[in-house]
C-alpha positions as CSV (number, residue, x, y, z in Angstrom):
1,M,0.7,-56.6,29.9
2,S,0.4,-55.3,33.1
3,G,5.1,-55.1,32.5
4,Y,3.8,-52.4,30.4
5,Y,2.3,-50.2,33.1
6,D,5.0,-51.0,35.8
7,R,7.4,-49.8,33.6
8,D,6.2,-46.6,33.4
9,R,6.3,-45.9,37.1
10,N,9.4,-46.9,37.5
11,P,12.1,-43.2,39.0
12,R,13.3,-42.3,35.7
13,K,16.5,-39.9,35.8
14,T,16.4,-37.0,33.9
15,D,18.2,-38.7,30.9
16,G,15.1,-41.0,30.3
17,T,16.8,-44.5,31.7
18,E,15.8,-46.2,34.3
19,D,17.6,-45.6,37.9
20,M,16.0,-46.7,41.2
21,G,18.5,-44.6,42.9
22,T,17.8,-40.8,41.3
23,Y,14.1,-39.4,41.6
24,T,13.3,-37.5,39.5
25,A,10.4,-34.9,40.6
26,A,7.9,-35.8,37.6
27,G,8.6,-37.5,34.6
28,T,5.9,-41.0,34.7
29,M,2.4,-42.1,34.7
30,N,2.3,-41.2,38.4
31,H,3.8,-37.9,38.9
32,P,2.6,-35.7,35.4
33,I,5.0,-32.4,35.3
34,T,3.1,-29.4,36.2
35,H,4.2,-26.8,33.9
36,H,2.4,-23.3,32.8
37,G,0.5,-25.1,30.2
38,N,-1.2,-28.0,32.6
39,A,-5.1,-27.4,33.4
40,A,-5.7,-28.9,36.7
41,E,-3.3,-26.1,37.9
42,Y,-5.7,-23.1,36.8
43,Q,-9.4,-25.4,37.7
44,V,-8.3,-25.9,41.7
45,S,-7.7,-23.0,44.5
46,G,-5.0,-20.5,44.1
47,I,-2.4,-20.4,46.6
48,P,-2.8,-16.9,48.2
49,F,0.1,-14.5,47.7
50,A,-0.9,-10.1,48.9
51,K,1.4,-7.4,48.7
52,K,1.4,-3.6,50.1
53,I,4.4,-1.6,47.5
54,A,5.4,1.7,48.2
55,L,5.5,3.2,43.9
56,V,8.5,5.9,43.9
57,K,8.4,8.8,41.2
58,D,9.6,7.9,38.4
59,A,10.9,4.6,39.5
60,R,10.0,1.0,37.4
61,T,9.4,-1.6,39.9
62,Q,9.2,-4.9,39.4
63,L,7.0,-7.6,41.0
64,K,8.2,-11.6,40.3
65,F,5.9,-13.8,41.5
66,P,7.0,-16.9,43.3
67,Y,4.8,-18.9,41.5
68,V,2.8,-18.7,37.8
69,T,-1.0,-16.9,39.1
70,Q,-4.3,-18.0,38.1
71,W,-5.6,-14.5,38.9
72,V,-4.3,-10.7,39.9
73,E,-6.3,-7.9,40.7
74,V,-4.7,-3.9,41.6
75,I,-6.2,-2.2,44.2
76,I,-4.5,1.6,43.6
77,E,-4.5,4.0,46.5
78,A,-6.7,7.2,45.5
79,D,-5.1,10.2,43.7
80,H,-2.4,7.9,41.9
81,A,-2.5,7.1,38.6
82,V,-0.1,3.9,37.3
83,E,1.1,1.8,34.6
84,I,0.8,-1.4,35.1
85,A,2.7,-4.2,32.3
86,F,4.0,-7.6,32.2
87,A,7.2,-6.4,30.8
88,E,9.6,-3.9,31.4
89,K,9.4,-2.7,28.0
90,G,5.7,-2.0,28.2
91,L,6.4,1.0,30.1
92,S,6.5,4.1,28.9
93,T,9.6,5.5,28.7
94,A,11.2,9.5,29.2
95,T,11.2,10.1,25.5
96,A,8.4,6.9,24.1
97,T,4.8,5.7,25.3
98,T,4.5,2.4,24.6
99,S,0.8,1.0,24.3
100,N,1.4,-1.8,25.9
101,H,0.6,-1.2,29.2
102,V,-2.5,-0.5,31.6
103,L,-3.2,2.6,33.1
104,V,-5.6,2.3,36.2
105,D,-6.0,5.6,38.4
106,G,-7.3,5.6,41.4
107,G,-9.4,7.8,41.6
108,S,-10.3,11.9,42.6
109,V,-12.4,10.6,45.8
110,S,-9.5,11.3,48.9
111,G,-9.5,8.0,50.9
112,Q,-10.8,5.8,48.9
113,R,-9.3,3.2,46.6
114,S,-9.6,2.3,43.4
115,F,-10.7,-1.8,41.8
116,G,-9.3,-2.3,38.8
117,G,-11.1,-6.0,39.5
118,I,-9.5,-9.7,38.6
119,W,-7.3,-10.3,35.9
120,R,-7.5,-13.9,35.4
121,L,-4.7,-14.6,34.0
122,K,-1.0,-16.6,34.5
123,C,1.9,-14.5,34.9
124,N,5.4,-14.6,36.5
125,Q,5.9,-10.8,36.7
126,L,4.4,-7.6,37.1
127,W,5.8,-4.2,35.9
128,F,5.1,-0.6,38.2
129,L,5.5,3.1,36.8
130,C,3.9,5.5,38.9
131,G,4.7,9.5,37.8
132,E,3.3,11.4,40.4
133,T,5.0,13.2,42.5
134,G,5.1,11.1,46.4
135,G,4.3,8.3,44.3
136,A,1.8,5.8,45.4
137,N,1.2,2.9,47.2
138,I,-0.3,-0.5,45.3
139,Y,-1.7,-3.3,47.4
140,V,-1.2,-6.6,45.0
141,I,-3.7,-9.9,45.7
142,A,-3.0,-13.2,43.5
143,G,-4.0,-16.3,43.7
144,L,-0.5,-18.5,42.4
145,T,-0.8,-22.2,41.1
146,N,2.2,-24.6,42.1
147,V,4.1,-23.5,38.3
148,P,7.4,-22.3,39.6
149,F,8.2,-18.9,38.7
150,A,10.9,-20.3,36.3
151,D,9.4,-22.5,34.5
152,F,7.5,-20.1,32.7
153,P,8.5,-18.7,29.2
154,D,9.6,-15.5,28.8
155,I,7.2,-13.5,26.8
156,S,8.3,-10.1,26.7
157,G,9.1,-10.0,22.9
158,I,5.7,-11.1,22.5
159,I,3.9,-7.8,20.6
160,G,1.4,-6.1,23.1
161,V,3.6,-7.3,26.0
162,G,7.1,-5.8,25.6
163,A,7.5,-5.4,21.9
């Protein structure tokens, strides 16, 4: 019976066969694969992420996170309104307005910033569009998981995201 568990702990090649010289990053009982559906990645504290982004009027700006997020907060300077979407197709265009973005308004009191609150969601990128003359500065704070950017599925075709 003990051989059953010992066999599952042996290193594996990507094709599943045993090979003591080639180790995979995960795939054995001791090392579960990290992925966007792994609940443990969202139960621990997030890796800190903070970035200031200077938006230019009518320019679409993409923010790619190095890892999938646990939560995100976007802070916008006062007197500015910014569209935020999870796919480029979710932003407004010159000829049409989609409903797949959130319009966050920085308020009207000069010098203050609007806190949109913490959004508890997994994503690997955000898109921004500022239609205001002079653009706007925004600040993005996030808690990141250990799931790499590339391991998150493409959600741009989902209704409510980009379609």
